C-alpha positions in Angstrom: 6.7 15.5 2.3 3.3 14.2 0.9 0.3 15.8 2.4 -2.2 13.8 4.5 -4.7 14.0 1.6 -2.3 12.0 -0.6 -2.4 9.2 2.0 -6.1 8.8 1.6 -5.7 7.2 -1.8 -8.4 4.6 -1.1 -10.4 5.9 1.8 -7.7 6.0 4.6 -9.6 8.9 6.2 -8.9 9.8 9.8 -5.2 9.0 9.7 -2.5 11.0 11.3 0.9 11.6 9.6 4.1 13.1 11.0 7.3 12.5 9.2 8.2 8.8 9.2 5.2 8.0 11.4 1.7 7.0 10.3 -1.1 6.6 12.9 -4.6 5.1 12.4 -7.4 3.9 14.5 -7.7 0.1 14.2 -8.9 -3.1 15.9 -7.2 -5.3 18.5 -7.3 -8.0 15.8 -5.0 -5.9 13.5 -2.6 -5.1 16.3 -2.4 -8.8 17.2 -1.7 -9.7 13.5 1.2 -7.3 13.5 2.5 -8.7 16.8 2.3 -12.3 15.5 4.1 -11.3 12.3 7.2 -10.2 14.1 10.0 -12.7 13.6 13.8 -12.7 13.6 15.8 -10.9 11.0 17.7 -14.0 9.8 15.3 -14.7 6.9 16.1 -13.6 3.3 14.5 -10.4 2.3 11.0 -10.8 1.0 10.6 -14.4 2.2 8.3 -13.6 5.2 5.2 -11.6 5.4 6.5 -8.9 7.8 9.0 -7.9 5.1 6.1 -6.7 3.0 4.2 -5.0 5.9 4.7 -1.5 7.3 6.9 -1.6 10.3 4.9 -1.5 13.5 6.3 0.9 16.1 3.7 0.5 18.8 0.2 1.4 19.9 -1.0 4.6 21.5 -2.9 5.7 24.5 -3.1 9.3 25.8 0.3 10.5 26.8 2.0 7.2 26.3 3.6 5.4 23.4 3.7 1.6 23.9 6.4 0.0 21.9 6.0 -3.6 20.7 8.8 -6.0 21.8 10.9 -6.9 18.8 9.6 -4.1 16.6 11.9 -1.6 14.9 11.7 1.7 16.7 13.2 4.7 14.9 14.1 7.7 17.0 11.0 10.0 17.3 11.6 13.7 17.8 9.6 15.6 20.4 7.6 17.3 17.7 6.4 13.9 16.5 5.6 12.6 19.9 3.7 15.8 20.8 1.7 15.4 17.6 0.8 11.8 18.1 -0.1 12.2 21.8 -2.4 15.1 20.9 -4.3 12.8 18.4 -5.0 9.9 20.7 -8.5 9.1 21.9 -9.5 6.8 24.8 -12.2 5.2 22.6 -10.2 3.4 20.0 -7.0 1.5 19.6 -4.4 3.5 17.6 -1.5 1.8 15.9 1.7 3.5 15.0 3.2 2.4 11.7 6.0 3.3 9.3 4.8 6.0 6.9 5.3 4.2 3.6 5.1 7.6 1.7 8.0 9.1 3.7 10.9 10.1 1.5 8.9 10.5 -1.7 8.6 14.0 -3.2 5.5 13.4 -5.3 4.3 9.8 -4.9 1.8 8.3 -7.2 -0.3 5.7 -5.4 -2.3 2.6 -6.4 -4.4 0.7 -3.8 -5.5 -2.8 -5.0 -7.9 -4.7 -2.8 -7.1 -8.4 -2.8 -9.4 -11.4 -2.8 -12.8 -12.6 -4.2 -14.0 -13.0 -0.7 -13.9 -9.7 1.1 -15.2 -10.4 4.6 -14.6 -12.7 7.5 -17.2 -13.9 10.0 -16.8 -10.8 12.3 -18.9 -8.4 10.1 -22.6 -7.9 10.1 -24.8 -9.9 7.7 -25.7 -6.6 6.0 -22.0 -5.7 5.4 -21.3 -9.3 4.2 -24.1 -9.1 1.7 -23.0 -5.7 0.5 -19.4 -6.7 -0.1 -20.4 -10.0 -1.7 -22.4 -7.9 -4.2 -19.4 -5.6 -4.8 -17.2 -8.7 -5.5 -19.7 -10.3 -7.8 -20.2 -7.1 -9.9 -16.5 -6.1 -10.2 -13.1 -7.5 -11.0 -12.9 -8.7 -7.4 -15.1 -11.6 -8.4 -13.5 -12.3 -11.8 -9.9 -11.6 -11.2 -9.6 -11.7 -7.4 -8.5 -8.1 -7.2 -9.9 -4.6 -7.7 -8.5 -1.1 -7.9 -10.1 0.8 -4.9 -8.1 4.0 -5.1 -5.5 5.8 -7.2 -3.6 9.1 -7.2 -1.4 10.4 -10.0 0.8 13.4 -9.6 1.4 15.9 -12.4 -1.0 14.5 -14.9 -3.8 16.3 -16.8 -7.1 14.5 -17.0 -7.4 15.5 -20.6 -4.3 13.4 -21.4 -5.9 10.2 -20.1 -7.5 7.6 -22.4 -11.3 7.2 -22.0 -11.3 3.7 -20.6 -15.1 3.6 -20.1 -17.9 6.2 -20.7 -18.0 9.1 -18.2 -14.7 8.0 -16.6 -13.9 11.6 -15.8 -16.9 11.7 -13.4 -14.8 9.5 -11.1 -11.6 11.7 -11.2 -11.0 14.9 -9.3 -8.0 17.3 -9.4 -6.5 18.3 -6.1 -3.2 20.1 -5.6 -1.6 18.7 -8.8 -3.0 15.2 -8.0 -5.6 13.4 -10.0 -7.7 11.3 -7.6 -9.5 8.3 -8.8 -12.4 7.3 -6.6 -13.7 3.8 -5.7 -16.2 3.9 -8.6 -13.3 4.1 -11.1 -12.1 0.7 -10.0 -15.6 -0.7 -9.8 -16.3 0.4 -13.4 -13.3 -1.6 -14.8 -13.6 -5.0 -16.4 -11.2 -7.8 -17.1 -10.6 -6.4 -20.5 -10.0 -2.8 -19.4 -7.8 -3.5 -16.3 -4.6 -3.5 -18.4 -5.5 0.0 -19.7 -6.0 1.2 -16.2 -2.6 -0.1 -15.1 -1.0 1.8 -18.1 -2.7 4.9 -16.8 -1.3 4.4 -13.3 2.3 4.0 -14.6 2.0 7.0 -17.0 3.4 9.5 -14.4 6.8 7.8 -14.7 9.3 9.4 -17.2 9.1 7.2 -20.3 12.8 6.5 -20.1 12.4 4.6 -16.9 8.8 3.3 -17.1 9.4 -0.2 -18.3 12.1 -0.7 -15.7 9.7 0.3 -12.9 7.0 -1.9 -14.2 9.4 -4.8 -14.4 10.5 -4.1 -10.8 7.0 -4.3 -9.6 6.6 -7.6 -11.5 9.6 -9.0 -9.7 8.2 -7.9 -6.4 4.9 -9.6 -7.1 6.7 -12.8 -7.9 8.7 -12.6 -4.7 5.6 -11.8 -2.7 3.7 -14.7 -4.3 6.4 -17.2 -3.2 6.3 -15.6 0.3 2.5 -16.0 0.5 2.7 -19.7 -0.4 4.6 -20.2 2.9 2.4 -17.8 4.9 -0.3 -19.6 7.0 -2.7 -16.6 7.2 -6.2 -15.6 6.3 -6.4 -12.0 5.1 -9.8 -10.5 4.1 -10.0 -7.0 2.5 -6.2 -6.6 2.6 -4.6 -4.4 0.0 -1.4 -4.1 -2.1 -0.1 -0.6 -2.1 2.0 0.4 -5.2 4.0 3.6 -4.8 6.4 5.3 -7.2 8.1 8.7 -7.4 6.6 11.1 -9.9 9.0 14.0 -9.4 10.9 14.2 -12.7 13.9 15.8 -10.9 14.3 12.7 -8.8 14.6 10.6 -11.9 17.2 12.9 -13.5 19.5 11.9 -10.6 19.2 8.2 -11.4 22.5 6.7 -12.9 22.0 3.0 -12.2 18.3 2.1 -11.8 18.9 -1.4 -10.3 20.9 0.1 -7.5 18.7 3.2 -7.0 15.5 1.1 -6.8 16.0 -2.2 -4.8 13.3 -4.8 -4.5 12.6 -4.0 -0.9 13.2 -1.0 1.3 13.7 -1.1 5.1 12.9 1.6 7.6 15.4 4.6 7.6 18.1 4.1 10.3 17.7 7.5 11.7 14.6 9.7 11.2 16.6 12.8 12.4 18.9 12.8 9.4 19.0 16.0 7.4 16.6 16.3 4.5 19.4 16.2 1.9 20.5 12.8 3.2 16.9 11.6 3.2 16.5 12.5 -0.4 19.6 10.7 -1.4 18.4 7.5 0.2 14.7 8.1 -0.7 12.8 5.3 -2.5 11.8 5.4 -6.1 9.1 2.8 -5.8 7.7 0.4 -3.3 5.2 -2.5 -3.0 3.6 -3.3 0.4 0.7 -5.2 1.9 -1.6 -3.1 4.1 -4.9 -3.3 5.9 -5.0 -6.2 8.3 -8.1 -5.4 10.4 -9.6 -8.7 9.2 -6.5 -10.9 9.2 -5.3 -13.8 11.4 -2.4 -16.2 11.5 -3.6 -19.7 11.0 -0.8 -22.1 11.8 -1.2 -25.5 10.3 -3.9 -24.5 7.8 -1.7 -23.7 4.8 -1.7 -20.7 2.5 -4.5 -18.3 1.8 -5.8 -19.3 -1.6 -8.0 -16.2 -1.7 -5.0 -13.9 -1.6 -2.5 -16.2 -3.5 -4.9 -16.5 -6.5 -5.2 -12.7 -6.6 -1.5 -12.1 -6.7 -1.1 -14.8 -9.3 -3.6 -13.0 -11.5 -1.8 -9.7 -11.0 1.5 -11.4 -12.1 -0.3 -12.5 -15.3 -1.5 -9.0 -15.8 2.0 -7.6 -15.5 3.2 -10.3 -17.9 0.9 -8.9 -20.5 1.8 -5.3 -19.8 5.5 -6.1 -20.2 5.1 -7.9 -23.6 
C-alpha cells in the first residue's frame, strides 16, 4: 500500500491513512458540500459530480464515527477504527473519505489546481492578494490550471528533460519516488506545460502509455459534460490524476479497455484478501478533490471558472495525443 508520504503529492500534510480510509481535517463547508452532493444511484456513470469525488464515509469525533445518510459505508475492521479514533481531535472537523490510492502498488500522482480565481470571499484580504498574485504569474492565470504537486515512481531525475533552468532544484528523491514541489508547477509556462505532462506519463510502460493518456482524455471529456450540468462554485479545487507505475501490474494486462474502466467505484468489501484486491485494483483514476471552498449554487448555472480550466486541459490532451 502507498505510504502516507505519497499521499502528500501537493501539500496534503496532516492526513491519516489506513487501508481504504483517508482522513483529513477540514471545514464544515467541505462536509456540507459532500452531503449536498449525495444523490441517488440511478444516474449514468460520470454524469453527476459525486461520481468524480471520493466517497464520503462520515465525520469523526473522539470515539465515534458518524456516518452520513446515503453515503457508501464499506466495512471497517477494528484496526482501522482504532487507528482513526486515536487520530481525532476535539478542535477540528475530520472527514472520512475513500482513499483514492488504495489498491495501487506504486501510484504516480499529479495534482492540478483548477481555476483562474483561486479564492472565495471567506479568506483574508492578505490570502486573497497572495493567491491572486500566484494566479497572475503562473499558468493558473493563462490556462486556468496549474500543476501544484507531482510524484513519479521508479524514475531517475537524470532521465528527465530539462524543461526550464534549475528544474532539478524543485525535485527530491524519496523512497523510489521523485517529488516535484509547488515551485515546479509555478515555473511552467503555456509553452512548457505539454512537456511537463509528458514527464508525468513517463512512468507508464511505453506499450500502454498512449492508451492511458487517451483514457484520461476520455475522462476529462466526460467530466466536462458533467460540470456543464453542475450548479456549483468551486475555488481551489483540484483534479487528481493517478496511474499505476508498477511494471509487474502492467504485465498482467490482457485487455486494457476492460482492465482500466473510465470510472472506479468503492471496493465492495474492504476485508477481501490482498490477492483479490490486486486483481480488482485500478490502473488509473481521475478524481476531483479539495472542496473546502466549494458550494452548491442551485439556479446559478455552471462554474465557468472550473469549466474553462477543464476545457483547456482537454485541448492540452488533444495536442499530446497527436
